N, C-alpha and C positions, 0 to 999 in steps of 0.2 A: 578172858578176864573180865568179870562186870564193868563196867563205864564206873566213877566216883560221882558219887551226887553231890551238889553244895548245899547248904546248907543257905537258905533265902533270908537265913535273919543275924547269918556269921557274915559283913562283906571282905572280914581280915581271912577268912579261912584260906590258908596255901591250897596250890592247886596240883594237883598229881604231874609228878616228871614227865617231861615233854618225850620220853621215848615209848611212857602207856599208851603214847594213844593210839587208835587203832591205824591198822592199812587200810582195811575198806571199813566204814570211809574214810580216805583216807584225810586223817590225821582229828579226827574226833575223839578229843578227852574229857570229855566231862559233860556233866547235862545239870537242868536246876542250879539253885543260884538266884544272883537280885545282878539286875544295872547301876546298884549304886557306883559310884563316881570312884570309893577307895574300888571296889571290886573291877572298874572299867581298866584300871590305870594300871592295877596289878596286873591284869592281865594281858595287855599292850605291852607293860614292860618286858614282861619273859616269853612273849610269842606266840600268844594266845590270842586270839578272835571270838564274838561272839558272833552267831550265823542261820537262822533259826525262820522256819515256816509261822504262820499267825497259828495255825494249828498245830504247831510241836511245841511240846517244852522245849524250853530254854537249852542252849546248846554251843558247846563251846570246841574254837577249833585251833589247831596246829599242824598243817599239815608238813609234808615231807616230801619233795621238794619244798624250800622256799623258793616264792619268783621276787625279783629284788634288783631296783636303780641306784646305781652308783652314781651319783648329779655328777660328777666330772665324767661318766659316758653315757649323757647323753647323744639321740641319736636323730637329728632331724632332718626328716624329707627333702628332696631340692622343691617339691611342689609343698610342703606346706613351710620351708623357706619366703615362698615368693607369695607368699597368703600373710606370714608375718610383716613384711615388708613393706602388702598394703594399707597394716591399721586399719582393717579392717571393725575391730574388734576394741572395746574402752577394758581393761582389766582391773579391778581390785581385787582389795584381802579383806575381809571377817568385816565386809558393808552388807552382807545381805543371808545372813548364815541360815535363818528358819528356810528363807526362802529357797537356795539353794538345796536343803535335806528333804523339805515337800517335793521340789519339781525330782531329785533324786528317789523316793517313793512309789514317782509314776509307773504303772507297771510296764516293762518292754513291749514292742513290738511279739505278737503271739505267746506273750506273758497276762496272765491275770489277777495274778497277785505280787506283792514286795515283803521282805524282810523286815521294809522298814516301818513300821507298827506303830501307833501312838507311842507306846510303851520306848519302846527305842527313842526315836524322838525326844524327843525329853529329857533323857540320860544323854543323850547327846549334848541339845543346846543347854542342861544343865554344864558339862566339859567348856561350851564354848564362854558363859559365863564368867567360868573360872580360869580362861586363859589358856585351856589347852587344846580341845578343838578348835582350829580354823575353816575357813572355805576361803575359794577364789570367785570372786563371779567374773562371767563376761558379758559385756556390755553392749549392743547395736541399738541406734537411736535411741535413747533410753530403756529399753527394754533388756529384763535377763535373761539370755536364750543359751547360756551356757555356765556351767563351775562344775568345782568337785568341793568336795570336803575329807577329814582327816584329823589325826591328832598328830601333835608335838609333843615330844620325850627329850628335853638332852639335844643331840644332834640328828636326829632317828627325826623323820617324818610317816607314819602310818596312814596309808594313803584309804580312803572307806567309799567312796563310790562317784559319779560323776553322770553327767546330765549334758547333755544337747536340745536345742531345738531348733539350730542352725549350722550349719554342716559349718565343720572345721571348727567351731564356738569352745569347745574343752580340750579342744587338741590345742590350740595356743593357748586357754588357761594352763593345762599340764606342764606347757615347754615352758610359760612365763616364772610359774610356781618353781619349775626346775632352776631357772636361771636364779629365782630369787634364794633361792633357799645355798644353793652354791654359795652365794655372796655372803652368805649370813654363816657360813665354813659346816653344813649341815653333811656329815656323811653318808644315808644310806635314805634309802627309799621302800617302803612295804610296802609290796605290792600286794601281797597273801599266795594269789594262785595263777600258775601260767595263763593268759591271753596272750592271742598276734597279737593284738590291740597293743598292751604295749611291753612287748616284745620287737614290736617296732621300733621303739623310741631308745632302744639298748636295755630294758629289762632283760632279766638272765638268772635261771634260775641254780638257785644254792643247799646244801646240805644243811637242815634241820640246825642241828649241832652248833653247824657253822656259825649263819642265822644267831641263837643265842650266846653264843661268844661276842658276835660282832653289837648284842643288845647291852651286853655285860660290861662292854667297850667303849660305847657313846651315846647306851642315856643317859648315865651322869654327867657328861659335861653339859658346863652352861653355853648358853648363846642369851647374846643382849638380850633384859625381859622388853625392850622397849621393839623390838627388833618390831614382830608384826604391827603396831602402831601404825610406826611410821613407812608402811610399805605403800 
């Protein structure tokens, strides 16, 4: 079955059903479209996210299985708990979103490029201005040394990317975020695809169909509008 080609001029166009996504590559669902706020919100709300290289057309994914973390199942290693107790990092929320996304866009070791292009960065910065995308920052001696960003819809946080320039900085930021989300009654954190790094925190794979049901259950629930501003 050919992939659905999305109209870049119709941000409200409905995505194809998740079960039509390809098995190889796992989860590829549609091609084309745009990164408007309407398109992105609709995508995440239905378990879909964009990911593509700069030399590729816009690609939309919904892999099966899906890696998620239930906040109350967070697993923190003994060594990381020791680091947390040392208070080596100062953690803030939404204080340097643009800087976090720029840092996340830096190529990793043995990589030459990044999917976070200027187009992607502009789109998520717009979502941040709308109060939908959020960042967590880890600071040491006034310098940004780690962090992550993602989207919040209802009681679901959709993690996108993280970075660190100092050992354990992004881990401390992540644990702090999860604990904060628990206090705000968030029910689910989307981690997209399996990594051993996130699995060590307690993230687990679930069926895509189950994931979609959870989104229907939790994305429409409200949280305090001032939650992120008071973190």
